[in-house]
C-alpha positions in Angstrom: 16.3 -69.6 23.0 15.8 -66.1 24.4 17.9 -64.3 21.8 16.2 -66.2 18.8 13.6 -64.6 16.5 10.1 -65.8 17.5 9.8 -67.9 14.3 13.2 -69.5 15.0 12.1 -70.3 18.5 8.9 -71.8 17.2 10.7 -73.9 14.7 13.1 -75.2 17.3 10.3 -76.1 19.6 8.3 -77.7 16.8 11.4 -79.7 15.7 11.7 -81.0 19.3 8.0 -81.9 19.5 8.0 -83.7 16.1 11.1 -85.8 17.2 9.4 -86.6 20.5 6.2 -87.7 18.7 8.3 -89.8 16.3 10.2 -91.3 19.2 6.9 -92.2 20.8 7.1 -90.2 24.0 6.2 -86.5 24.4 8.1 -85.3 27.5 6.5 -82.0 28.1 3.3 -80.6 29.5 3.4 -77.0 28.1 2.7 -76.4 24.4 2.4 -73.3 22.2 -0.9 -72.8 20.3 0.8 -74.0 17.1 2.0 -77.2 18.8 -1.5 -77.9 20.2 -3.0 -77.4 16.7 -0.4 -79.9 15.4 -1.3 -82.4 18.0 -5.1 -82.0 17.3 -4.5 -82.3 13.6 -2.4 -85.4 14.2 -5.4 -86.9 16.1 -8.0 -86.0 13.5 -6.0 -86.7 10.3 -6.2 -90.2 9.0 -2.6 -91.4 8.9 -1.3 -94.9 9.0 0.8 -95.3 12.1 3.6 -96.7 9.9 3.6 -93.6 7.7 3.4 -91.1 10.6 7.2 -90.6 11.0 7.8 -90.0 7.3 4.8 -87.6 7.1 6.0 -85.6 10.1 9.5 -85.3 8.7 8.1 -84.0 5.4 5.8 -81.7 7.3 8.8 -80.3 9.3 10.7 -79.6 6.1 7.7 -77.9 4.6 7.3 -75.7 7.6 11.0 -74.8 7.5 10.6 -73.9 3.8 7.5 -71.9 4.5 9.3 -69.7 7.0 12.4 -69.4 4.9 10.3 -68.1 2.0 8.8 -65.4 4.2 5.7 -67.1 5.6 4.6 -65.6 8.9 1.8 -67.9 10.0 2.6 -71.5 10.8 1.6 -74.1 8.2 -1.0 -76.5 9.7 -0.5 -80.2 9.3 -4.0 -80.6 7.8 -3.3 -78.0 5.2 0.1 -79.7 4.4 -1.7 -83.1 4.0 -4.3 -81.6 1.8 -1.6 -80.1 -0.5 0.1 -83.4 -0.6 -3.1 -85.2 -1.5 -3.8 -82.7 -4.3 -0.3 -83.1 -5.7 -0.7 -86.8 -5.6 -4.0 -86.7 -7.4 -2.6 -84.3 -10.0 0.4 -86.6 -10.7 -1.9 -89.6 -10.9 -4.1 -87.8 -13.4 -1.1 -86.7 -15.5 0.2 -90.2 -15.4 -3.1 -91.6 -16.5 -3.4 -89.0 -19.3 0.0 -89.8 -20.6 -0.7 -93.6 -20.7 -4.0 -93.1 -22.5 
C-alpha cells in the first residue's frame, strides 16, 4: 500500500473495514479518522440491522464514485444517507404527483 495514492490507500482500507463490518467482525484496532467517523455514523444512524450490509455496499460505491469524480474529502455515511432519503422523498413526491 506504500506506493498507492493516499485516496487509493484510504479506499482500500475503507473497503476492508466495510467488509469486516458486513462480516460481523472488525479485526483491527487501528483506524484512520475517516474510518472512525464511519463507525460513529454507523452507531448514530438509525439503520435496520437487516439493511446494514446493503446500505454499506451502496455507500462504498458512492465513495468510490465520489473519488473518481475528483472529490478530495471523504463522503460521510450520514451525508450519504441524507442524500438517499432526499432522493427517496423526491421520487415518492413525483410518483404521488403523477398518480393524482
